[in-house]
C-alpha positions, -999 to +999 in steps of 0.1 A: +003+002+000+018+032-011+017+068+011-016+079-012-034+053-002-027+054+039-034+092+037-065+086+025-075+055+048-064+080+077-087+108+062-113+091+054-112+073+094-104+100+105-127+126+086-149+141+116-114+152+135-102+170+102-132+185+095-138+199+133-097+208+131-101+224+100-137+243+114-116+257+147-085+265+122-116+290+100-129+300+136-092+307+152-087+324+116-120+346+123-112+359+161-077+366+149-090+392+125-114+412+148-087+409+172-069+431+149-094+454+145-099+459+181-060+458+190-069+432+218-034+408+215-016+436+205+012+437+234+009+397+235+033+373+221+027+351+201+023+317+223+002+335+241-022+348+210-022+314+198-033+304+232-057+324+239-075+322+201-070+283+202-091+284+240-120+301+228-123+283+190-120+253+206-146+258+232-169+276+207-170+241+183-166+218+216-205+212+211-196+196+182-186+161+195-223+158+208-238+159+169-245+127+162-229+123+125-256+133+103-258+169+120-222+174+123-228+207+092-241+227+122-206+238+126-207+259+099-235+278+123-208+286+144-186+303+119-210+317+103-227+329+134-192+348+148-187+362+116-220+383+123-208+393+158-176+403+148-186+422+120-214+442+137-188+446+165-162+459+138-187+484+128-198+496+162-158+501+174-153+524+143-189+542+149-184+544+192-149+530+204-165+500+217-185+475+212-222+468+206-242+461+238-265+433+238-293+450+244-293+472+214-295+441+189-336+439+196-337+476+185-331+474+146-367+487+144-350+523+157-323+525+131-334+552+105-313+569+075-288+588+094-274+553+108-276+535+078-254+565+061-231+562+091-230+524+088-226+524+052-195+548+052-181+525+081-175+497+055-145+487+044-132+467+013-113+446+035-143+440+056-148+406+031-124+386+054-148+387+083-170+364+060-138+343+039-137+315+067-172+305+068-172+309+032-146+284+026-156+261+050-195+259+036-182+251+003-157+224+011-190+212+031-205+212-006-185+189-016-198+152-013-178+129-009-162+146+019-196+154+036-205+117+032-170+108+046-170+132+077-209+123+086-201+082+082-160+085+104-172+076+139-156+097+170-148+067+198-152+081+236-120+081+238-108+102+212-136+126+225-124+128+259-093+134+247-103+164+228-130+178+258-101+175+285-077+192+259-096+220+254-106+222+293-068+229+298-060+250+277-089+273+280-076+271+316-040+277+312-064+310+283-079+323+312-048+327+333-029+346+306-059+369+308-054+370+349-025+384+344-023+404+320-052+421+338-032+423+371-007+441+351-033+464+343-043+472+377-009+475+390-004+497+360-028+522+363-037+518+401-001+500+418-022+478+433-014+443+436-039+413+431-031+377+434-047+354+407-078+346+429-085+386+429-075+388+396-096+366+380-130+377+406-128+408+399-124+401+360-150+375+356-172+372+390-173+409+407-167+428+373-152+460+380-174+489+375-152+511+350-139+477+335-176+462+326-184+500+313-158+491+280-167+461+265-138+465+241-112+460+275-140+436+288-135+418+258-096+421+256-086+409+292-114+374+293-118+363+258-146+359+235-165+329+253-164+343+286-171+378+272-197+365+256-212+347+287-202+377+313-226+403+287-252+375+283-255+370+322-252+407+330-283+413+306-307+388+314-300+392+355-285+425+363-299+446+334-334+454+342-357+473+372-345+473+405-369+478+434-357+503+463-352+494+498-362+532+522-327+532+534-314+529+493-341+553+489-330+576+513-291+573+501-299+589+467-318+617+482-287+622+504-268+620+476-292+638+445-310+663+463-282+694+470-313+723+472-348+732+486-351+763+478-380+786+460-376+786+419-383+819+403-382+810+371-370+833+345-393+855+323-371+856+291-378+829+267-352+800+261-340+784+230-316+756+235-295+741+207-285+703+209-257+707+184-252+667+165-213+660+177-202+694+180-159+697+189-147+725+205-118+726+190-140+736+158-151+765+173-131+794+172-107+779+143-100+800+111-092+780+076-075+805+056-082+836+079-118+831+076-136+817+106-148+784+113-177+796+136-184+836+133-213+832+153-206+810+177-175+828+181-192+862+185-215+847+212-187+836+235-172+869+235-208+893+234-216+902+270-237+882+295-227+847+280-215+818+298-193+796+280-169+766+283-151+751+253-137+722+281-168+702+286-163+665+290-183+636+273-204+615+291-225+597+266-219+556+264-243+532+244-269+557+233-246+582+217-268+611+209-299+597+233-276+597+260-263+633+254-303+645+250-309+618+286-282+645+305-295+680+290-327+673+300-328+652+336-296+657+346-292+623+352-268+603+338-270+571+311-270+533+317-240+524+322-247+500+294-277+497+270-297+531+255-317+547+287-338+573+266-353+537+253-351+513+281-352+533+314-377+570+312-412+560+302-436+558+324-419+575+350-427+610+365-392+631+356-379+662+372-367+672+331-362+703+322-395+709+306-411+696+338-398+723+357-407+747+333-443+736+327-458+765+353-444+793+331-426+780+295-443+766+267-420+741+257-416+721+224-389+706+210-381+703+173-360+674+152-339+684+118-345+645+109-373+624+119-366+615+153-366+574+155-334+568+163-334+551+198-368+558+198-361+596+200-395+613+197-408+591+223-383+601+250-394+641+241-426+630+254-416+615+283-396+648+293-426+665+288-422+691+263-457+699+251-455+693+214-423+675+196-417+683+163-394+664+135-389+672+099-419+661+086-432+684+106-411+712+089-411+697+055-448+710+048-432+747+056-401+747+043-380+734+017-354+711+033-338+705+003-331+735-009-317+747+022-307+719+043-323+703+074-301+728+102-313+757+080-345+743+076-349+736+114-342+774+125-363+785+099-391+766+111-384+770+146-386+811+143-427+805+121-431+781+159-423+818+180-448+833+159-477+819+176-459+804+208-472+819+239-444+843+255-419+831+272-414+799+257-386+771+254-377+756+223-350+728+222-338+724+188-320+692+175-300+696+147-286+671+123-258+682+101-228+672+115-237+639+121-211+613+109-203+610+076-205+644+073-221+645+035-256+663+044-239+697+025-246+691-009-250+719-041-281+735-028-265+749+000-226+756-011-231+793-003-228+787+034-197+762+028-157+770+032-133+771+010-108+744+024-075+739+011-055+736+044-073+705+053-083+672+035-111+648+031-131+639+060-117+671+085-129+690+059-160+677+053-166+681+089-156+718+093-179+722+059-204+712+085-194+730+113-196+765+093-230+754+077-242+744+110-230+779+124-246+798+095-278+779+105-272+795+141-267+823+124-301+827+104-318+824+139-303+850+157-311+870+125-344+861+129-353+867+163-338+901+161-361+909+132-388+900+155-372+920+182-372+887+206-335+887+207-331+912+243-353+883+258-345+852+244-316+830+266-300+812+231-276+786+245-256+760+222-248+725+235-229+696+220-246+666+224-209+642+222-178+645+210-166+634+174-135+620+160-129+621+126-125+585+123-159+587+134-157+567+168-165+586+201-127+578+216-104+592+227-122+617+244-129+651+223-141+680+247-175+696+240-192+730+238-214+744+258-227+783+248-256+803+269-254+840+254-278+867+264-284+851+303-274+881+318-240+867+333-207+870+315-183+841+322-159+817+305-149+790+321-121+773+310-109+744+332-129+711+324-162+709+331-182+673+333-212+670+307-239+665+341-225+696+349-249+712+321-278+703+336-278+720+364-259+755+345-292+755+323-317+752+360-294+786+373-299+804+345-336+796+343-340+804+379-349+769+390-335+767+426-357+737+439-355+701+446-342+685+415-308+701+405-291+670+384-262+655+398-231+675+389-223+713+395-234+742+382-206+765+363-221+795+377-217+784+415-180+779+410-189+747+435-163+723+414-132+746+411-106+740+384-109+703+382-090+678+358-121+652+347-099+637+320-072+626+349-106+609+364-116+591+329-078+579+319-075+563+356-054+582+372-062+590+411-094+607+414-098+635+443-131+651+454-146+658+423-139+629+407-148+605+433-180+624+438-186+615+398-176+588+402-205+578+432-231+598+403-228+573+378-240+541+404-269+570+417-274+580+381-281+541+373-302+529+403-326+560+392-333+550+364-336+511+370-359+514+401-392+534+412-373+565+427-394+587+398-431+568+404 
């Protein structure tokens, strides 16, 4: 018998084992591709990296050995499933800087054109590589002799037991490696020595809160399988509503209720523009000796303006909806999930609109349809008398001709003609939403001739300039109506945005309040949660609910460096307060506190 016939006989008798090994290799390739996307193993030596990848691949395919021969084709299911998981999370990382939370997977019905446009722009030709391993494996399985050999091949108990034992040993060694890496991380940032058991406990069981919030970091130090199991457990058992005891309610009261002074709401109109993805470093920029934001620059320089270009964004999974939650309620978003879609319905929230309801008529207007993450419904829960969207705008203003934000400002001016004064209007812009392609030929007169920067940054600055021009149209319209002297105009970014579309690393965002009678330029970093109490101070709301931050006008927090707290260095004073605020806010949103 020659070598080729011996090899053929071996392949026939061990076809099940060879097919399983091939699937494990294909799956390992998928895991390696995704790891490279996230930079998960860039600091691991080759043997440790191989150990981690092998452990995940073998563990995912372990049920293969429980399948009868005719069902071994089901080994393709995890290959396609992991391809989908890795591909969607790669898009999420490019857009938000973090992996996709499980509870957002059920919210596909809330995706609108803005989100789909962003997703299409995030695609890369290289993404096809995620689908090549399962496609290759499926093509092999279509070969009838191979399929028949795998189905007919027998795997004895000794072989199955040996593979299961080897898999568990490799998984154990990989988890030890993950715990060692996590131990080094804790020691590097906090100087704290952990034992192997303590490191494993903080990583997998009693998971560290900050570590848990960054899912990509959690995945880096747990592995694909352990990460998915802990996320699934957390989603099912710890992500639901909670019931507060009397002691817990009193503890929340002592933290959240800063003052019980009598409110004296301002008699001025308030227009609050929540600007999509407006980075502070775009404000004041000059290109070819021309200002990118001349209107905002003039508002900041005017007497009676409070401004801060050092606001640290605090949005999480809900992104824009989290920013809207922060500005309307003073609450921080949920640790996991989009708070505006999960936790506010059916509750009596002490929102800005509700606190002003006795003195101001309220209205919210979206430059788009308000469908993403149920934003329109959220604003009804925030207590606005009317919530209007681009569907309403299109009936009165030619959006296609002047663009969404200019149409938004023009429509808002039309509404002021009939609104009872004083009024409170919140306007939500759209033009600076990634992928920064909302400017077309019809709005070219409001764009800039940018030659000093190229690519997506030039597109972004053009969108910012267009937004600034739209705000200028609003200011001019208020002047023509004689309202500008009796109106407080507020502009605040909902979140930051990097030019590669991701939300990491942090970039400061904008807060400007013009016409409030107090001139103050704040040059130190403040938290995004500080905007709500600042708005309360400006609006004369000194009642019981002031949110979880500090008013910038009270100067209670001093010159804090919240950036240091975000990046993990030891926090003092304000940092401890904000860390506690995240836990408090999570309890407030998930409980019956606001009954």
